C-alpha positions as CSV (number, residue, x, y, z in Angstrom):
1,X,-5.2,6.2,-53.3
2,X,-7.1,5.7,-50.2
3,X,-10.3,4.9,-52.4
4,X,-9.2,1.5,-53.8
5,X,-8.8,0.1,-50.3
6,X,-12.2,-0.8,-49.1
7,X,-12.3,1.8,-46.3
8,X,-14.7,0.4,-43.1
9,X,-16.0,3.9,-42.3
10,X,-18.7,4.7,-39.7
11,X,-22.2,5.8,-41.1
12,X,-22.6,9.6,-42.7
13,X,-26.2,9.7,-41.8
14,X,-25.6,11.6,-38.4
15,X,-23.8,14.2,-40.5
16,X,-26.7,14.8,-43.0
17,X,-28.4,18.3,-42.6
18,X,-26.4,18.9,-39.4
19,X,-23.3,19.9,-41.2
20,X,-25.0,21.5,-44.1
21,X,-25.7,24.7,-42.2
22,X,-23.3,26.6,-39.9
23,X,-23.7,25.9,-36.2
24,X,-22.7,27.9,-33.1
25,X,-20.1,26.2,-31.9
26,X,-20.4,25.6,-27.8
27,X,-16.8,26.4,-27.3
28,X,-15.9,29.7,-28.6
29,X,-19.5,30.6,-29.7
30,X,-18.2,31.1,-33.4
31,X,-20.8,29.8,-36.5
32,X,-19.2,26.7,-38.1
33,X,-20.3,24.5,-40.7
34,X,-19.2,20.6,-39.6
35,X,-16.7,21.2,-37.0
36,X,-14.8,24.4,-35.4
37,X,-11.1,24.4,-36.6
38,X,-10.4,26.5,-33.7
39,X,-12.0,24.3,-30.8
40,X,-10.9,21.3,-32.2
41,X,-14.6,19.9,-32.0
42,X,-17.7,18.8,-34.0
43,X,-20.6,21.2,-33.5
44,X,-24.4,20.4,-33.7
45,X,-24.2,17.9,-30.8
46,X,-22.9,15.5,-33.4
47,X,-20.9,12.2,-31.8
48,X,-17.7,11.6,-34.1
49,X,-16.6,7.9,-34.1
50,X,-13.2,7.7,-31.7
51,X,-9.8,5.6,-33.2
52,X,-7.5,4.3,-30.9
53,X,-4.0,4.6,-31.8
54,X,-1.0,2.3,-31.4
55,X,0.8,4.7,-30.2
56,X,0.4,8.9,-30.1
57,X,0.8,11.3,-32.9
58,X,2.2,14.6,-32.3
59,X,1.2,17.2,-35.3
60,X,3.8,20.1,-35.6
61,X,1.6,22.6,-37.4
62,X,3.6,25.5,-39.1
63,X,2.5,28.9,-37.4
64,X,1.2,30.3,-40.2
65,X,-1.0,27.1,-41.7
66,X,-4.6,27.8,-41.3
67,X,-6.6,25.5,-39.6
68,X,-9.5,26.1,-41.5
69,X,-7.7,24.6,-44.6
70,X,-6.3,21.8,-42.6
71,X,-6.6,18.2,-42.4
72,X,-4.4,17.5,-39.7
73,X,-7.6,18.8,-37.2
74,X,-9.2,15.7,-38.5
75,X,-7.1,13.4,-36.5
76,X,-7.4,15.3,-33.1
77,X,-11.0,15.1,-33.6
78,X,-11.0,11.5,-34.0
79,X,-8.7,10.3,-31.6
80,X,-7.3,10.9,-28.3
81,X,-4.0,9.9,-29.3
82,X,-3.5,12.7,-31.5
83,X,-2.1,16.1,-30.8
84,X,-2.1,19.4,-32.5
85,X,0.9,21.8,-31.3
86,X,3.0,24.3,-32.8
87,X,7.1,23.4,-33.4
88,X,8.1,25.1,-29.8
89,X,5.4,23.3,-28.0
90,X,6.2,20.2,-29.3
91,X,7.7,18.0,-26.1
92,X,11.2,18.8,-25.2
93,X,12.3,15.2,-25.2
94,X,11.5,12.5,-27.2
95,X,11.2,8.8,-26.0
96,X,13.1,5.9,-27.2
97,X,11.0,4.9,-30.4
98,X,10.2,8.4,-31.5
99,X,10.4,8.8,-35.3
100,X,9.7,11.4,-38.0
101,X,7.0,10.8,-40.7
102,X,9.3,12.6,-43.5
103,X,10.9,11.0,-46.9
104,X,14.0,12.2,-46.5
105,X,17.0,10.6,-48.1
106,X,17.7,8.3,-45.2
107,X,14.0,7.9,-44.6
108,X,13.6,4.1,-43.9
109,X,10.0,2.8,-44.5
110,X,8.0,1.2,-41.9
111,X,9.2,-2.3,-42.4
112,X,12.5,-1.4,-42.4
113,X,12.4,0.6,-39.2
114,X,10.7,-2.0,-37.1
115,X,12.8,-4.5,-38.4
116,X,16.0,-2.3,-37.1
117,X,14.6,-0.6,-33.9
118,X,11.6,-2.5,-32.8
119,X,8.2,-1.1,-31.8
120,X,7.3,2.7,-32.8
121,X,6.4,4.7,-30.0
122,X,5.6,7.8,-30.9
123,X,5.3,9.7,-34.2
124,X,6.0,13.2,-35.1
125,X,4.3,14.6,-38.7
126,X,4.8,18.2,-39.8
127,X,1.6,19.6,-41.3
128,X,2.9,22.6,-43.9
129,X,3.0,23.7,-46.9
130,X,5.8,22.0,-48.7
131,X,8.3,25.0,-48.9
132,X,7.6,25.2,-45.3
133,X,8.5,22.2,-43.8
134,X,12.2,22.4,-43.5
135,X,11.6,25.8,-41.6
136,X,8.9,24.4,-39.9
137,X,11.5,20.8,-38.8
138,X,14.3,23.7,-37.9
139,X,11.9,25.3,-35.8
140,X,11.2,22.3,-33.8
141,X,14.6,20.6,-33.7
142,X,13.2,17.5,-35.3
143,X,16.4,16.6,-37.9
144,X,17.9,14.6,-35.1
145,X,15.2,11.6,-35.1
146,X,15.2,9.2,-37.4
147,X,12.9,9.4,-40.3
148,X,10.2,7.1,-41.7
149,X,8.4,6.9,-45.1
150,X,5.1,5.1,-46.5
151,X,4.7,3.3,-49.7
152,X,3.8,5.7,-53.1
153,X,0.1,6.7,-53.2
154,X,-1.8,9.2,-55.1
155,X,-3.8,11.8,-53.6
156,X,-7.6,12.3,-54.0
157,X,-7.6,15.8,-52.0
158,X,-9.9,17.9,-54.1
159,X,-7.9,21.3,-53.1
160,X,-5.6,21.8,-56.0
161,X,-1.8,22.3,-55.1
162,X,1.4,22.6,-57.7
163,X,2.5,19.9,-56.9
164,X,2.2,16.1,-57.8
165,X,-0.8,13.8,-56.8
166,X,1.7,11.8,-54.5
167,X,1.9,14.7,-52.4
168,X,-0.7,13.4,-50.0
169,X,-3.1,15.6,-47.5
170,X,-1.7,15.1,-44.0
171,X,-4.8,12.9,-42.9
172,X,-4.0,10.2,-46.1
173,X,-0.2,10.4,-44.4
174,X,-1.0,9.7,-40.8
175,X,-3.8,7.2,-41.6
176,X,-1.3,5.4,-44.3
177,X,1.6,5.5,-41.7
178,X,-1.0,3.6,-39.1
179,X,-2.5,1.0,-41.4
180,X,1.3,0.6,-42.5
181,X,2.4,-0.3,-39.3
182,X,-0.5,-2.7,-38.7
183,X,0.1,-4.8,-41.6
184,X,3.7,-4.7,-40.6
185,X,3.5,-5.6,-36.9
186,X,0.0,-7.8,-37.0
187,X,-0.4,-8.8,-40.1
188,X,-3.9,-9.2,-41.9
189,X,-5.3,-5.5,-41.7
190,X,-9.5,-5.5,-41.0
191,X,-9.8,-1.5,-41.1
192,X,-9.2,-0.9,-37.7
193,X,-7.5,2.8,-38.3
194,X,-10.4,3.6,-41.3
195,X,-12.3,6.3,-39.3
196,X,-9.5,8.5,-38.9
197,X,-10.3,9.2,-42.6
198,X,-14.1,9.6,-41.5
199,X,-14.6,13.4,-41.8
200,X,-12.1,13.8,-45.0
201,X,-13.9,11.1,-47.0
202,X,-17.2,12.9,-45.8
203,X,-16.3,15.9,-47.1
204,X,-14.8,13.8,-50.2
205,X,-18.2,12.4,-50.9
206,X,-20.0,15.9,-50.8
207,X,-17.8,17.2,-53.1
208,X,-17.9,14.9,-55.4
209,X,-22.0,14.8,-55.2
210,X,-21.5,18.6,-55.8
211,X,-19.6,18.1,-59.0
212,X,-21.6,15.6,-60.5
213,X,-24.8,17.6,-59.6
214,X,-23.0,20.7,-61.9
215,X,-21.7,17.8,-64.4
216,X,-18.2,19.3,-63.7
217,X,-15.3,16.7,-63.9
218,X,-13.8,15.2,-60.7
219,X,-11.0,13.0,-60.0
């Protein structure tokens, strides 16, 4: 899991107190806790850390997916190189070097892709419940893109799902791909993309603390 990777995250100190209560979003004027998943921005005047990615990430979100429960929105708030869209609004054409993060039968590992095709230029990620993934890919006409896969990991996602613990949250998968890519192309990884998990890990720790206080068992 990502817990075993020695993450180098920015401090959560600024979030404490501010993100524990509902605050009006300066964009849509609705009250949100932590961040506004509609406007894709933090509330309470918080300045989030920013992560520069080596290539853009387009996240195709199924039209029925609830943004309030999606971890994909974290990527967009933490990096100017991540974009959240719907399948029908993806760019019409993809440049050479575009790949789809999906564990198809013919998917290549990051090492294999780089060895065979060179650098990744654009990443497409599908954000949906697993049973909707094929429909989302069909709607976005993504079947022609080469697929890449990451290694096998276990999730730390706190929402229950009727799948094995190797089905990752979207933000976990995105982070791990960029981490693996850096390791493949540059060697030693020094935490360059760890803050992609900044919001995810903040809520993970918050929920852990809640479980400890109530003496319930958690991951």
